[in-house]
Z-matrix of the N, CA and C atoms (Angstrom, degrees):
N
C 1 1.450
C 2 1.505 1 109.25
N 3 1.337 2 112.86 1 146.14
C 4 1.477 3 119.80 2 -177.08
C 5 1.521 4 108.73 3 -95.18
N 6 1.331 5 116.03 4 -175.71
C 7 1.470 6 119.79 5 -175.58
C 8 1.534 7 112.66 6 -71.83
N 9 1.280 8 118.36 7 -19.13
C 10 1.446 9 120.37 8 179.81
C 11 1.525 10 113.31 9 -86.96
N 12 1.299 11 116.83 10 -16.34
C 13 1.487 12 121.46 11 -173.92
C 14 1.523 13 113.32 12 -53.48
N 15 1.310 14 116.27 13 -48.88
C 16 1.485 15 117.86 14 -177.94
C 17 1.486 16 112.94 15 -65.17
N 18 1.359 17 115.20 16 -43.65
C 19 1.488 18 117.30 17 176.23
C 20 1.509 19 112.52 18 -60.80
N 21 1.336 20 113.96 19 -39.25
C 22 1.481 21 119.37 20 179.19
C 23 1.545 22 110.44 21 -62.00
N 24 1.324 23 116.24 22 -45.38
C 25 1.468 24 119.93 23 -178.56
C 26 1.522 25 110.03 24 -64.62
N 27 1.313 26 117.34 25 -38.04
C 28 1.463 27 120.11 26 178.84
C 29 1.521 28 110.31 27 -65.38
N 30 1.342 29 117.28 28 -42.27
C 31 1.468 30 119.43 29 177.87
C 32 1.521 31 111.17 30 -65.67
N 33 1.330 32 117.47 31 -41.04
C 34 1.438 33 122.01 32 -178.56
C 35 1.559 34 107.13 33 -64.88
N 36 1.305 35 119.25 34 -41.55
C 37 1.498 36 121.69 35 178.29
C 38 1.543 37 110.96 36 -57.49
N 39 1.305 38 114.57 37 -41.67
C 40 1.479 39 118.75 38 178.73
C 41 1.514 40 111.05 39 -62.03
N 42 1.337 41 114.39 40 -47.13
C 43 1.505 42 120.47 41 178.59
C 44 1.511 43 109.31 42 -61.11
N 45 1.321 44 117.22 43 -45.32
C 46 1.458 45 120.23 44 -178.05
C 47 1.537 46 111.93 45 -63.65
N 48 1.345 47 115.70 46 -38.96
C 49 1.461 48 118.46 47 178.20
C 50 1.522 49 112.16 48 -67.82
N 51 1.317 50 118.33 49 -36.46
C 52 1.420 51 121.76 50 174.34
C 53 1.525 52 112.35 51 -59.96
N 54 1.342 53 115.14 52 -44.98
C 55 1.462 54 119.58 53 179.40
C 56 1.541 55 110.61 54 -67.54
N 57 1.316 56 117.84 55 -36.36
C 58 1.462 57 120.05 56 177.03
C 59 1.509 58 110.59 57 -62.48
N 60 1.307 59 115.65 58 -44.67
C 61 1.440 60 120.01 59 179.49
C 62 1.530 61 112.21 60 -65.03
N 63 1.303 62 114.98 61 -40.88
C 64 1.455 63 120.15 62 -177.35
C 65 1.524 64 112.45 63 -66.21
N 66 1.330 65 116.01 64 -37.88
C 67 1.486 66 120.36 65 -176.91
C 68 1.503 67 112.51 66 -103.77
N 69 1.335 68 116.36 67 0.38
C 70 1.484 69 121.30 68 -176.58
C 71 1.513 70 108.92 69 47.22
N 72 1.350 71 112.93 70 53.01
C 73 1.478 72 122.97 71 -177.20
C 74 1.481 73 109.64 72 -132.62
N 75 1.320 74 116.93 73 152.92
C 76 1.458 75 119.45 74 176.35
C 77 1.558 76 112.67 75 -84.26
N 78 1.356 77 114.64 76 -5.04
C 79 1.444 78 119.20 77 -172.60
C 80 1.542 79 114.34 78 -92.86
N 81 1.276 80 119.77 79 -14.89
C 82 1.445 81 123.50 80 173.96
C 83 1.523 82 116.16 81 55.93
N 84 1.324 83 118.66 82 -114.84
C 85 1.449 84 123.45 83 -175.68
C 86 1.539 85 108.99 84 -63.54
N 87 1.296 86 117.04 85 -35.15
C 88 1.507 87 119.20 86 177.43
C 89 1.491 88 110.95 87 -63.21
N 90 1.333 89 118.73 88 -39.94
C 91 1.441 90 121.58 89 176.47
C 92 1.507 91 111.36 90 -66.58
N 93 1.304 92 118.96 91 -35.60
C 94 1.464 93 121.91 92 175.37
C 95 1.540 94 108.27 93 -61.10
N 96 1.264 95 116.84 94 -47.12
C 97 1.475 96 121.15 95 178.83
C 98 1.523 97 110.47 96 -63.02
N 99 1.286 98 117.92 97 -42.32
C 100 1.484 99 120.87 98 176.82
C 101 1.519 100 110.70 99 -59.65
N 102 1.326 101 115.93 100 -40.69
C 103 1.492 102 118.82 101 178.38
C 104 1.567 103 108.77 102 -65.33
N 105 1.263 104 116.57 103 -40.41
C 106 1.475 105 119.32 104 176.49
C 107 1.526 106 110.76 105 -62.59
N 108 1.324 107 118.25 106 -38.49
C 109 1.451 108 121.81 107 177.39
C 110 1.515 109 110.52 108 -58.45
N 111 1.325 110 117.39 109 -37.02
C 112 1.473 111 121.66 110 -177.58
C 113 1.510 112 111.87 111 -66.95
N 114 1.314 113 119.63 112 -24.49
C 115 1.450 114 122.31 113 -178.97
C 116 1.555 115 108.72 114 -120.92
N 117 1.298 116 116.08 115 32.57
C 118 1.493 117 120.31 116 -174.33
C 119 1.527 118 113.18 117 -56.00
N 120 1.282 119 118.11 118 -34.37
C 121 1.488 120 120.09 119 179.39
C 122 1.551 121 110.58 120 -62.56
N 123 1.325 122 115.08 121 -39.27
C 124 1.485 123 119.76 122 178.07
C 125 1.553 124 108.47 123 -71.27
N 126 1.347 125 115.85 124 -39.65
C 127 1.491 126 118.95 125 179.01
C 128 1.500 127 111.32 126 -62.08
N 129 1.353 128 116.71 127 -40.76
C 130 1.467 129 121.56 128 -178.25
C 131 1.524 130 111.83 129 -70.94
N 132 1.320 131 118.23 130 -11.81
C 133 1.468 132 121.03 131 -178.12
C 134 1.539 133 109.83 132 -73.73
N 135 1.283 134 120.52 133 -20.92
C 136 1.462 135 122.44 134 -179.68
C 137 1.517 136 111.93 135 -127.01
N 138 1.313 137 116.46 136 129.59
C 139 1.441 138 122.54 137 -176.94
C 140 1.527 139 110.72 138 -59.44
N 141 1.315 140 118.21 139 -41.94
C 142 1.462 141 122.14 140 -178.40
C 143 1.547 142 109.78 141 -60.40
N 144 1.347 143 116.80 142 -40.47
C 145 1.460 144 119.85 143 -178.68
C 146 1.552 145 110.33 144 -72.31
N 147 1.340 146 115.63 145 -36.55
C 148 1.484 147 117.38 146 176.30
C 149 1.519 148 111.17 147 -62.52
N 150 1.321 149 115.23 148 -41.54
C 151 1.468 150 118.24 149 176.53
C 152 1.519 151 113.09 150 -62.30
N 153 1.318 152 116.40 151 -43.47
C 154 1.478 153 121.36 152 177.14
C 155 1.539 154 108.61 153 -56.24
N 156 1.324 155 115.59 154 -50.39
C 157 1.453 156 121.49 155 -176.57
C 158 1.557 157 111.30 156 -60.25
N 159 1.354 158 115.97 157 -47.89
C 160 1.488 159 117.27 158 -177.54
C 161 1.546 160 111.40 159 -69.77
N 162 1.356 161 116.64 160 -35.72
C 163 1.449 162 119.35 161 -178.59
C 164 1.584 163 109.04 162 -71.90
N 165 1.319 164 118.75 163 -35.55
C 166 1.434 165 121.00 164 176.72
C 167 1.496 166 110.29 165 -63.92
N 168 1.333 167 116.83 166 -41.36
C 169 1.447 168 120.82 167 178.47
C 170 1.546 169 111.01 168 -64.32
N 171 1.343 170 114.45 169 -38.91
C 172 1.457 171 117.82 170 177.41
C 173 1.514 172 111.60 171 -65.95
N 174 1.317 173 117.23 172 -40.53
C 175 1.482 174 120.21 173 178.21
C 176 1.548 175 111.86 174 -64.63
N 177 1.306 176 115.82 175 -37.30
C 178 1.455 177 117.95 176 177.48
C 179 1.549 178 110.68 177 -65.57
N 180 1.295 179 115.67 178 -40.88
C 181 1.498 180 121.98 179 179.20
C 182 1.541 181 108.44 180 -65.02
N 183 1.364 182 117.02 181 -42.61
C 184 1.458 183 118.78 182 177.31
C 185 1.512 184 111.79 183 -63.25
N 186 1.299 185 118.12 184 -44.01
C 187 1.501 186 120.23 185 176.32
C 188 1.476 187 111.37 186 -58.95
N 189 1.329 188 117.66 187 -44.85
C 190 1.469 189 119.67 188 -179.84
C 191 1.567 190 110.80 189 -64.66
N 192 1.295 191 115.94 190 -37.81
C 193 1.480 192 118.70 191 176.04
C 194 1.529 193 111.52 192 -63.40
N 195 1.336 194 115.20 193 -42.15
C 196 1.495 195 118.85 194 -179.23
C 197 1.521 196 111.49 195 -63.00
N 198 1.331 197 115.45 196 -37.95
C 199 1.442 198 119.42 197 -173.72
C 200 1.517 199 112.61 198 -84.60
N 201 1.362 200 118.06 199 -33.03
C 202 1.444 201 119.90 200 -170.25
C 203 1.506 202 114.05 201 -109.95
N 204 1.303 203 120.50 202 -18.44
C 205 1.459 204 121.84 203 -178.45
C 206 1.522 205 110.07 204 -111.56
N 207 1.323 206 113.99 205 137.80
C 208 1.454 207 118.70 206 177.12
C 209 1.491 208 111.72 207 -79.49
N 210 1.344 209 117.61 208 -26.18
C 211 1.491 210 121.25 209 178.53
C 212 1.517 211 109.18 210 -107.85
N 213 1.268 212 114.40 211 67.58
C 214 1.470 213 118.83 212 -176.13
C 215 1.496 214 110.90 213 -100.84
N 216 1.326 215 114.21 214 157.54
C 217 1.462 216 120.09 215 173.53
C 218 1.530 217 108.83 216 -67.24
N 219 1.310 218 114.74 217 145.21
C 220 1.468 219 117.05 218 179.50
C 221 1.523 220 109.31 219 -81.03
N 222 1.298 221 114.30 220 146.79
C 223 1.464 222 118.91 221 175.75
C 224 1.521 223 108.69 222 -89.03
N 225 1.304 224 113.06 223 162.50
C 226 1.511 225 119.56 224 -175.97
C 227 1.507 226 109.32 225 -117.89
N 228 1.293 227 114.76 226 170.08
C 229 1.466 228 119.41 227 174.49
C 230 1.542 229 110.72 228 -61.39
N 231 1.317 230 115.07 229 -32.35
C 232 1.478 231 119.95 230 177.96
C 233 1.550 232 111.19 231 -63.01
N 234 1.369 233 115.40 232 -34.88
C 235 1.500 234 116.25 233 177.99
C 236 1.513 235 110.86 234 -68.50
N 237 1.357 236 116.48 235 -36.08
C 238 1.441 237 119.26 236 177.68
C 239 1.545 238 110.00 237 -63.63
N 240 1.337 239 113.87 238 -44.51
C 241 1.477 240 118.64 239 179.86
C 242 1.524 241 111.23 240 -61.77
N 243 1.352 242 116.13 241 -37.48
C 244 1.471 243 119.87 242 -179.76
C 245 1.527 244 111.18 243 -65.96
N 246 1.336 245 116.85 244 -42.65
C 247 1.452 246 122.10 245 178.46
C 248 1.570 247 108.94 246 -60.23
N 249 1.350 248 113.76 247 -46.07
C 250 1.499 249 117.56 248 179.08
C 251 1.540 250 110.86 249 -64.26
N 252 1.343 251 116.36 250 -33.89
C 253 1.475 252 119.17 251 176.95
C 254 1.525 253 109.99 252 -65.31
N 255 1.332 254 117.89 253 -46.24
C 256 1.483 255 122.44 254 175.25
C 257 1.493 256 111.40 255 -54.49
N 258 1.355 257 115.58 256 -47.50
C 259 1.451 258 121.42 257 -178.59
C 260 1.544 259 110.51 258 -59.14
N 261 1.321 260 116.20 259 -45.18
C 262 1.510 261 120.01 260 179.89
C 263 1.502 262 111.01 261 -65.19
N 264 1.318 263 119.19 262 -43.38
C 265 1.464 264 121.90 263 179.00
C 266 1.501 265 111.84 264 -60.05
N 267 1.302 266 116.87 265 -45.44
C 268 1.461 267 119.78 266 -177.61
C 269 1.553 268 109.92 267 -70.97
N 270 1.300 269 118.48 268 -37.45
C 271 1.452 270 123.29 269 178.93
C 272 1.533 271 109.55 270 -64.21
N 273 1.343 272 117.33 271 -40.08
C 274 1.457 273 120.90 272 -177.43
C 275 1.558 274 111.23 273 -85.18
N 276 1.323 275 117.09 274 -1.27
C 277 1.445 276 124.17 275 -177.46
C 278 1.534 277 111.42 276 60.11
N 279 1.338 278 113.92 277 43.81
C 280 1.453 279 120.00 278 176.45
C 281 1.533 280 111.73 279 -116.58
N 282 1.347 281 115.34 280 13.07
C 283 1.445 282 120.67 281 178.30
C 284 1.528 283 109.45 282 -81.86
N 285 1.360 284 116.77 283 166.61
C 286 1.438 285 118.55 284 -177.58
C 287 1.535 286 116.10 285 -55.57
N 288 1.329 287 119.14 286 -44.24
C 289 1.428 288 121.21 287 179.95
C 290 1.541 289 112.70 288 -61.47
N 291 1.333 290 115.62 289 -39.45
C 292 1.459 291 120.55 290 177.14
C 293 1.545 292 109.82 291 -64.59
N 294 1.304 293 118.74 292 -42.69
C 295 1.441 294 123.09 293 177.63
C 296 1.510 295 110.71 294 -60.89
N 297 1.292 296 118.28 295 -44.00
C 298 1.455 297 123.11 296 179.85
C 299 1.562 298 108.64 297 -63.40
N 300 1.328 299 116.57 298 -45.34
C 301 1.479 300 118.96 299 177.78
C 302 1.506 301 111.42 300 -61.66
N 303 1.319 302 118.56 301 -39.98
C 304 1.471 303 121.21 302 177.82
C 305 1.528 304 111.31 303 -63.85
N 306 1.350 305 116.11 304 -40.51
C 307 1.491 306 118.12 305 177.15
C 308 1.526 307 111.14 306 -64.95
N 309 1.307 308 117.74 307 -40.69
C 310 1.467 309 121.43 308 178.01
C 311 1.514 310 110.70 309 -61.76
N 312 1.343 311 116.14 310 -41.17
C 313 1.466 312 120.06 311 -179.29
C 314 1.517 313 109.00 312 -65.25
N 315 1.319 314 117.40 313 -44.39
C 316 1.481 315 121.33 314 179.13
C 317 1.493 316 110.82 315 -62.66
N 318 1.320 317 118.24 316 -39.19
C 319 1.434 318 121.30 317 -179.92
C 320 1.546 319 109.89 318 -67.16
N 321 1.345 320 116.47 319 -42.60
C 322 1.447 321 119.71 320 177.51
C 323 1.532 322 110.99 321 -62.53
N 324 1.319 323 117.96 322 -43.83
C 325 1.470 324 120.89 323 178.22
C 326 1.549 325 110.59 324 -60.65
N 327 1.311 326 117.02 325 -43.26
C 328 1.455 327 119.79 326 177.96
C 329 1.477 328 113.06 327 -61.47
N 330 1.309 329 117.02 328 -41.57
C 331 1.466 330 120.74 329 -179.14
C 332 1.546 331 109.90 330 -69.37
N 333 1.319 332 117.04 331 -34.80
C 334 1.484 333 121.44 332 176.67
C 335 1.536 334 107.90 333 -64.76
N 336 1.323 335 116.95 334 -45.45
C 337 1.465 336 119.31 335 -178.22
C 338 1.523 337 110.99 336 -65.27
N 339 1.339 338 116.05 337 -37.97
C 340 1.433 339 118.47 338 176.93
C 341 1.488 340 113.66 339 -64.11
N 342 1.322 341 114.69 340 -42.32
C 343 1.496 342 119.18 341 178.74
C 344 1.505 343 109.06 342 -68.36
N 345 1.331 344 120.11 343 -35.36
C 346 1.445 345 122.59 344 178.62
C 347 1.547 346 108.87 345 -65.58
N 348 1.294 347 118.24 346 -44.33
C 349 1.478 348 117.73 347 -177.03
C 350 1.529 349 109.74 348 -69.51
N 351 1.317 350 118.20 349 -33.95
C 352 1.455 351 118.42 350 177.01
C 353 1.499 352 111.97 351 -69.36
N 354 1.363 353 117.13 352 -34.65
C 355 1.475 354 118.55 353 177.01
C 356 1.504 355 110.59 354 -68.45
N 357 1.338 356 117.44 355 -33.07
C 358 1.465 357 122.91 356 176.84
C 359 1.535 358 109.44 357 -63.55
N 360 1.347 359 114.24 358 -42.27
C 361 1.466 360 119.31 359 177.33
C 362 1.529 361 110.85 360 -62.53
N 363 1.332 362 113.67 361 -45.57
C 364 1.508 363 118.64 362 179.88
C 365 1.505 364 109.33 363 -62.31
N 366 1.351 365 116.50 364 -40.94
C 367 1.466 366 118.92 365 -178.97
C 368 1.547 367 109.77 366 -65.65
N 369 1.324 368 116.72 367 -40.16
C 370 1.467 369 121.16 368 178.15
C 371 1.525 370 109.92 369 -61.17
N 372 1.369 371 115.45 370 -45.70
C 373 1.455 372 118.93 371 -179.51
C 374 1.526 373 110.34 372 -65.95
N 375 1.279 374 119.12 373 -38.40
C 376 1.463 375 120.88 374 -178.92
C 377 1.504 376 109.72 375 -70.00
N 378 1.348 377 118.48 376 -37.61
C 379 1.463 378 119.67 377 176.01
C 380 1.522 379 110.11 378 -65.19
N 381 1.327 380 116.54 379 -41.50
C 382 1.444 381 120.93 380 179.79
C 383 1.517 382 110.64 381 -60.91
N 384 1.334 383 114.49 382 -48.14
C 385 1.452 384 117.42 383 -179.07
C 386 1.526 385 110.30 384 -69.42
N 387 1.347 386 119.30 385 -27.92
C 388 1.439 387 123.19 386 176.10
C 389 1.512 388 110.98 387 -64.51
N 390 1.332 389 118.35 388 -38.97
C 391 1.432 390 123.01 389 179.44
C 392 1.513 391 110.36 390 -69.05
N 393 1.283 392 117.91 391 -42.65
C 394 1.474 393 123.20 392 175.99
C 395 1.547 394 110.00 393 -60.03
N 396 1.303 395 115.98 394 -45.16
C 397 1.461 396 119.76 395 177.91
C 398 1.550 397 112.28 396 -60.89
N 399 1.318 398 113.98 397 -41.33
C 400 1.468 399 121.43 398 -179.55
C 401 1.516 400 110.36 399 -63.31
N 402 1.337 401 117.47 400 -42.36
C 403 1.478 402 121.45 401 -179.28
C 404 1.521 403 108.12 402 -66.99
N 405 1.316 404 119.76 403 -41.92
C 406 1.477 405 121.85 404 178.64
C 407 1.514 406 107.56 405 -65.32
N 408 1.279 407 119.40 406 -42.17
C 409 1.489 408 122.49 407 178.45
C 410 1.521 409 110.28 408 -60.55
N 411 1.351 410 117.55 409 -43.65
C 412 1.498 411 119.75 410 179.81
C 413 1.542 412 110.64 411 -66.10
N 414 1.316 413 117.84 412 -39.54
C 415 1.493 414 118.35 413 178.67
C 416 1.510 415 110.12 414 -63.02
N 417 1.321 416 116.44 415 -46.22
C 418 1.449 417 118.27 416 178.81
C 419 1.522 418 110.95 417 -61.41
N 420 1.288 419 117.37 418 -42.26
C 421 1.486 420 122.66 419 179.61
C 422 1.542 421 110.51 420 -60.91
N 423 1.379 422 115.67 421 -46.29
C 424 1.497 423 119.17 422 177.44
C 425 1.488 424 110.75 423 -63.56
N 426 1.316 425 118.68 424 -40.98
C 427 1.444 426 120.29 425 178.93
C 428 1.530 427 111.66 426 -63.91
N 429 1.262 428 119.34 427 -39.25
C 430 1.459 429 122.57 428 176.85
C 431 1.526 430 110.21 429 -65.08
N 432 1.355 431 117.40 430 -43.09
C 433 1.416 432 119.89 431 177.78
C 434 1.554 433 112.85 432 -60.84
N 435 1.374 434 113.83 433 -45.89
C 436 1.483 435 118.82 434 178.44
C 437 1.535 436 109.73 435 -60.66
N 438 1.297 437 118.86 436 -45.65
C 439 1.442 438 120.82 437 177.13
C 440 1.537 439 111.46 438 -60.07
N 441 1.269 440 117.10 439 -43.59
C 442 1.438 441 122.02 440 179.89
C 443 1.521 442 112.11 441 -62.52
N 444 1.349 443 116.26 442 -41.38
C 445 1.476 444 120.83 443 179.14
C 446 1.501 445 111.77 444 -69.88
N 447 1.288 446 119.84 445 -30.71
C 448 1.498 447 122.09 446 177.96
C 449 1.534 448 109.58 447 -67.08
N 450 1.288 449 118.14 448 -35.36
C 451 1.435 450 120.40 449 -177.50
C 452 1.543 451 114.17 450 -85.41
N 453 1.299 452 118.37 451 -3.61
C 454 1.471 453 120.69 452 177.64
C 455 1.475 454 110.75 453 -89.73
């Protein structure tokens, strides 16, 4: 192991703990990657998200090599910076999964507003037709009363 390995592992542990807390899972970064796998078509739609996904997988592989293999590739200061960058993005909710959740929330809100406005239109039309029916009912009622009074 080189001089950066311990710092790298500390940074990775922080990222892993953040992901564990976020997903309430014991798998941490692996669970984050699994969640990305579930929406891979959306991830692939943006180059920046594809890079995030592939770099995060690389960092997980590097961490596993550092921990489990005696002949592992050494990590660099750039790897530590990248882990810290991932940590910051996730913490600020600017990571790909957070962006996808925000888009889904906006889409849901838009569909709710659309359905609300269409129900308001339906309600207006039903009130309008209810008034017309009431006027017709009153005319028929008055006509029946007039006919009844003529025959008395």
